[in-house]
C-alpha positions as CSV (number, residue, x, y, z in Angstrom):
1,M,0.0,0.0,-0.1
2,E,1.3,3.5,-1.0
3,T,1.8,5.8,1.9
4,R,2.0,9.5,1.7
5,V,3.3,12.2,4.0
6,F,0.3,13.9,5.5
7,G,1.1,17.6,5.5
8,R,3.3,19.1,8.2
9,S,2.0,16.5,10.7
10,G,4.7,14.0,9.5
11,L,2.2,11.2,9.7
12,R,2.6,8.7,6.9
13,L,-1.0,7.7,6.0
14,S,-2.0,5.0,3.5
15,V,-3.4,6.5,0.3
16,L,-6.7,4.4,0.9
17,G,-8.2,5.2,4.2
18,F,-11.1,3.4,5.8
19,G,-14.2,5.4,5.9
20,C,-16.5,4.4,8.8
21,G,-19.3,6.8,7.6
22,A,-23.1,6.4,7.5
23,V,-23.4,6.7,3.6
24,G,-21.9,3.4,2.9
25,G,-23.0,2.2,6.2
26,L,-20.9,-0.9,6.8
27,M,-19.7,0.4,10.2
28,V,-23.1,1.7,11.2
29,R,-25.5,-1.0,9.9
30,G,-23.4,-3.8,8.8
31,S,-23.0,-7.2,10.7
32,A,-20.3,-7.5,13.2
33,A,-18.7,-10.3,11.2
34,D,-18.6,-8.2,8.1
35,Q,-17.0,-5.3,10.1
36,D,-14.4,-7.6,11.4
37,R,-13.6,-9.1,8.1
38,A,-13.4,-5.6,6.3
39,I,-11.1,-4.2,8.8
40,G,-9.0,-7.3,9.0
41,A,-8.6,-7.1,5.2
42,A,-7.8,-3.5,5.3
43,I,-5.2,-3.9,8.0
44,A,-3.6,-6.8,6.1
45,A,-3.6,-4.6,2.9
46,G,-1.6,-1.9,4.7
47,V,-4.5,0.6,5.4
48,N,-3.6,2.6,8.4
49,Y,-6.1,5.4,8.7
50,F,-9.5,4.9,10.1
51,D,-12.0,7.8,9.9
52,T,-15.3,7.9,12.1
53,A,-17.5,10.5,13.9
54,V,-20.1,10.6,16.6
55,Q,-22.6,11.7,14.0
56,Y,-22.2,8.3,12.1
57,G,-25.1,6.4,13.7
58,N,-25.3,8.4,16.8
59,G,-21.9,6.9,18.0
60,Q,-22.5,3.5,16.6
61,S,-19.6,3.7,14.2
62,E,-17.2,4.7,16.9
63,T,-18.4,1.8,19.1
64,N,-18.0,-0.7,16.3
65,L,-14.7,0.5,15.2
66,G,-13.5,0.4,18.8
67,R,-14.7,-3.1,19.2
68,V,-12.9,-4.4,16.2
69,L,-9.6,-2.5,16.9
70,A,-9.7,-3.8,20.5
71,A,-10.1,-7.5,19.2
72,Q,-7.6,-7.3,16.4
73,R,-5.0,-5.0,18.1
74,P,-3.3,-3.8,15.1
75,K,0.1,-1.9,15.1
76,G,0.6,1.5,13.7
77,V,-3.0,2.5,12.9
78,H,-4.3,6.1,13.1
79,V,-7.8,7.1,14.1
80,G,-9.7,10.4,13.4
81,T,-13.0,11.4,14.6
82,K,-15.1,14.6,14.5
83,V,-17.4,16.9,16.4
84,R,-20.3,19.0,15.1
85,V,-21.3,21.7,17.6
86,P,-25.0,22.5,17.4
87,S,-26.0,26.2,16.9
88,A,-27.6,26.1,20.4
89,G,-24.2,25.3,21.9
90,F,-22.3,28.1,20.1
91,G,-22.0,30.0,23.5
92,N,-20.2,26.9,25.0
93,I,-17.9,25.6,22.3
94,G,-15.1,24.7,24.5
95,G,-17.4,22.5,26.7
96,I,-19.1,20.9,23.8
97,V,-16.1,19.8,22.0
98,T,-14.4,18.5,25.2
99,E,-17.4,16.5,26.2
100,S,-17.7,15.2,22.6
101,L,-14.2,14.0,22.3
102,D,-14.3,12.4,25.8
103,A,-17.4,10.5,24.8
104,S,-15.8,9.5,21.4
105,L,-12.7,8.2,23.2
106,R,-14.9,6.0,25.5
107,R,-16.7,4.5,22.6
108,L,-13.5,3.9,20.6
109,G,-11.7,2.5,23.8
110,L,-8.7,4.9,23.2
111,D,-7.0,7.4,25.2
112,H,-6.4,9.7,22.3
113,V,-7.1,10.0,18.6
114,D,-4.7,11.1,15.9
115,V,-6.8,13.6,14.3
116,F,-10.0,15.5,15.7
117,H,-11.9,17.4,13.0
118,L,-14.5,20.1,13.2
119,H,-17.5,18.7,11.3
120,N,-19.4,22.0,11.0
121,P,-19.5,24.0,7.7
122,I,-17.4,27.2,8.0
123,T,-18.6,30.3,6.5
124,V,-17.4,34.0,6.5
125,H,-20.1,35.3,8.7
126,G,-21.7,32.2,10.3
127,G,-25.5,31.6,10.7
128,G,-27.6,28.5,11.2
129,E,-25.4,25.4,11.8
130,T,-22.4,27.1,10.1
131,I,-19.4,28.6,12.3
132,S,-18.0,31.7,11.2
133,V,-14.2,32.3,10.7
134,A,-14.1,34.4,13.8
135,Q,-15.7,31.6,15.9
136,V,-13.2,29.1,14.5
137,R,-10.3,31.4,15.4
138,N,-11.5,32.7,18.8
139,A,-13.5,29.6,20.1
140,V,-12.8,26.4,18.2
141,V,-9.1,26.6,17.8
142,P,-8.5,27.3,21.6
143,A,-10.7,24.5,22.7
144,F,-9.2,22.1,20.2
145,Q,-5.5,23.3,21.3
146,A,-6.6,22.5,24.9
147,L,-7.6,19.0,24.0
148,Q,-4.3,18.7,22.1
149,R,-2.3,19.9,25.2
150,A,-4.2,17.3,27.3
151,G,-3.0,14.6,25.0
152,K,-6.4,13.7,23.8
153,T,-5.8,14.4,20.0
154,R,-2.5,14.7,18.3
155,F,-3.6,16.9,15.3
156,L,-6.5,19.3,14.5
157,G,-8.6,19.4,11.4
158,I,-11.6,20.7,9.7
159,T,-14.1,19.3,7.3
160,A,-13.7,21.9,4.2
161,I,-17.3,22.5,3.6
162,G,-18.9,26.0,3.6
163,D,-17.8,29.3,2.0
164,T,-14.8,28.8,-0.2
165,A,-13.3,32.1,1.1
166,A,-13.7,31.1,4.6
167,L,-12.2,27.8,4.0
168,Q,-9.2,29.4,2.2
169,D,-9.0,31.9,5.2
170,V,-8.9,29.2,7.8
171,I,-6.4,27.0,5.9
172,D,-4.1,29.9,5.1
173,A,-3.9,30.7,8.8
174,Q,-2.4,27.3,9.6
175,L,-4.6,26.8,12.4
176,F,-5.3,23.2,11.6
177,D,-3.2,20.2,10.4
178,S,-5.9,18.3,8.4
179,A,-8.7,19.3,6.0
180,Q,-11.2,16.8,4.6
181,V,-11.8,18.0,1.2
182,S,-14.6,17.1,-1.4
183,Y,-12.9,16.0,-4.6
184,N,-14.3,14.0,-7.3
185,M,-14.7,13.9,-11.0
186,L,-18.0,15.8,-10.9
187,N,-16.2,18.7,-9.0
188,P,-12.5,18.8,-9.3
189,S,-12.2,22.6,-8.4
190,A,-10.1,21.9,-5.3
191,A,-7.3,21.1,-7.9
192,T,-8.1,23.0,-11.1
193,A,-10.0,25.9,-12.4
194,L,-13.6,25.3,-13.4
195,P,-15.0,26.4,-16.9
196,P,-17.3,29.4,-16.7
197,D,-20.9,28.6,-15.6
198,Y,-19.8,25.1,-14.3
199,P,-22.6,23.6,-12.2
200,A,-20.8,23.1,-8.9
201,Q,-19.3,25.0,-5.9
202,D,-15.8,26.5,-7.0
203,Y,-13.4,25.6,-4.2
204,G,-10.9,27.9,-5.8
205,R,-7.9,25.4,-6.0
206,L,-8.1,24.8,-2.4
207,F,-5.2,22.3,-2.8
208,D,-2.9,25.2,-3.7
209,H,-3.7,26.5,-0.1
210,T,-3.4,23.2,1.7
211,Q,0.0,22.6,0.1
212,A,1.3,26.1,0.9
213,A,0.1,25.8,4.5
214,G,1.4,22.2,5.0
215,V,-2.3,20.9,5.7
216,G,-2.8,17.2,5.0
217,V,-5.7,16.4,2.8
218,V,-8.3,13.6,3.6
219,G,-10.4,13.2,0.2
220,I,-14.0,12.9,0.8
221,R,-17.0,12.3,-1.4
222,V,-14.6,10.5,-3.9
223,L,-17.6,8.6,-5.3
224,A,-20.0,11.6,-4.8
225,G,-21.9,9.7,-2.3
226,G,-22.4,6.6,-4.6
227,A,-23.4,8.7,-7.7
228,L,-20.1,7.9,-9.4
229,S,-21.1,4.2,-9.4
230,G,-23.3,5.2,-12.3
231,S,-26.2,3.1,-10.9
232,A,-29.2,4.2,-9.0
233,E,-29.3,0.9,-7.1
234,R,-27.9,1.1,-3.5
235,H,-26.8,-1.7,-1.3
236,P,-29.2,-2.6,1.5
237,T,-26.7,-1.5,4.1
238,A,-26.2,1.9,2.4
239,S,-27.9,5.0,3.4
240,P,-30.6,6.6,1.0
241,P,-29.0,8.8,-1.7
242,P,-27.3,11.6,0.4
243,E,-27.3,15.3,-0.1
244,P,-24.5,16.3,-2.5
245,I,-21.5,18.2,-1.2
246,G,-20.3,20.7,-3.7
247,S,-21.5,19.1,-6.8
248,A,-25.1,19.3,-8.0
249,H,-28.1,20.5,-5.9
250,S,-29.6,17.0,-6.3
251,Y,-28.1,13.3,-6.2
252,D,-30.3,12.4,-9.3
253,R,-28.5,15.2,-11.3
254,D,-25.1,13.9,-10.0
255,L,-26.0,10.3,-11.1
256,E,-27.1,11.6,-14.6
257,R,-23.8,13.5,-15.1
258,A,-21.8,10.6,-13.7
259,R,-23.3,8.3,-16.5
260,R,-22.0,10.8,-19.0
261,L,-18.5,9.8,-17.9
262,M,-19.0,6.1,-18.9
263,P,-16.6,6.6,-21.8
264,L,-13.8,6.3,-19.3
265,V,-14.8,2.6,-19.2
266,T,-15.9,2.0,-22.8
267,E,-12.7,3.6,-24.0
268,G,-10.6,1.4,-21.8
269,F,-9.2,3.8,-19.3
270,A,-10.9,1.9,-16.3
271,S,-12.7,-1.3,-15.9
272,S,-15.6,0.6,-14.1
273,L,-16.8,4.0,-13.2
274,P,-16.0,3.6,-9.5
275,E,-12.4,2.5,-10.3
276,A,-12.0,5.6,-12.4
277,A,-13.4,7.7,-9.7
278,I,-11.0,6.2,-7.0
279,R,-7.9,6.4,-9.3
280,F,-8.9,10.0,-10.3
281,A,-9.0,10.9,-6.7
282,I,-5.5,9.7,-5.9
283,S,-4.0,11.2,-8.9
284,H,-3.4,14.5,-7.3
285,K,-0.1,15.1,-5.3
286,A,-2.0,17.1,-2.7
287,M,-4.2,14.2,-1.7
288,G,-2.9,12.4,1.5
289,T,-5.6,9.7,1.9
290,I,-9.1,9.0,0.5
291,L,-12.1,7.7,2.1
292,V,-14.3,5.5,0.1
293,G,-17.8,4.7,1.5
294,M,-18.4,1.0,1.7
295,A,-21.5,-1.1,2.5
296,S,-19.8,-4.5,2.3
297,V,-16.5,-6.3,2.3
298,E,-16.7,-6.7,-1.4
299,Q,-17.0,-2.9,-1.9
300,F,-13.9,-2.4,0.2
301,E,-12.0,-5.1,-1.8
302,A,-13.1,-3.2,-5.1
303,G,-11.8,-0.1,-3.6
304,L,-8.4,-1.6,-2.8
305,A,-8.1,-3.1,-6.3
306,A,-8.6,0.3,-7.8
307,V,-5.9,1.9,-5.6
308,R,-3.6,-0.8,-6.4
309,K,-3.7,0.1,-10.0
310,G,-2.4,3.6,-9.2
311,P,-3.3,7.1,-10.4
312,L,-5.0,7.5,-13.8
313,P,-2.6,8.2,-16.6
314,P,-2.5,11.7,-18.2
315,A,-4.6,10.7,-21.2
316,A,-7.4,9.6,-18.8
317,L,-7.1,12.8,-16.8
318,D,-7.4,14.7,-20.0
319,R,-10.5,12.6,-21.0
320,V,-12.2,13.5,-17.7
321,Q,-11.7,17.1,-18.3
322,A,-13.0,17.0,-21.8
323,L,-16.1,15.0,-20.6
324,T,-16.8,17.2,-17.7
325,A,-16.4,20.4,-19.7
326,G,-19.7,19.5,-21.4
327,F,-21.5,20.1,-18.0
328,A,-20.6,23.9,-18.1
329,G,-23.7,26.1,-18.6
330,E,-26.1,23.5,-17.2
331,A,-28.4,24.2,-14.2
332,R,-26.7,23.1,-10.9
């Protein structure tokens, strides 16, 4: 398994991480036997980063991950979890994040995590469930740093959703060591400029900012919540189609556009659309590790096989760009 240096943290993470989220659902709704098998296969393959959150099944993902890690006792693995602060708690951010991480550690059976991510969207001025840049600087960062000093987390992170300008501001300030960035074939704007009137959020070449700041990148929504399978069918363990992040305003529209990328398969660049999507995500040098949602052991094995084929060749990346250019001017 290829490993990459994760920003200035110095961690070396496997390019394929193990996502324990609710969209794929294996670590939330899967059987204990399948969870054991999948994590065992991941560890045997060299996967060393496991990503979870209290929001995934109201703590169930953390509990299940903790159970399997306690049973298998792997060496050299890294665990990340997250906190989402409810708007009603914005006056007590320090207390809420401390209580949340303490509860996460109990469920995981650990005395610390390697990365603790803020899960709220970050916007310039805040509002609703979003956190403003000022709140991040003045409340979130001091609270996270206190947890770091207490030895409860090694590194600090954000989930890079919200306003592009706000995300760039926070990353440029070098306040965090990690950023979970939405990056896929439907919206590659974290890496490259979009055509005019492209139907997606423009992340303004966010990778330029993470690289300059030494922030490690965790790739999320690599399969666009499943849309980049090209199929409307969902595994029984998976969630219903999720709300898109950064791409179209509807999952159905993401799915329709994903199907227009099938020439990548018919022209021989990849054996399947999910393979193309996974290999696309690891093709950028800023990417530290990617999370691929999975509902079954077989889906993990398919993701592993794709990663083992390596990044897409330049000709395939050019074909992706040519195909997605056709989306410009369409309604988001």
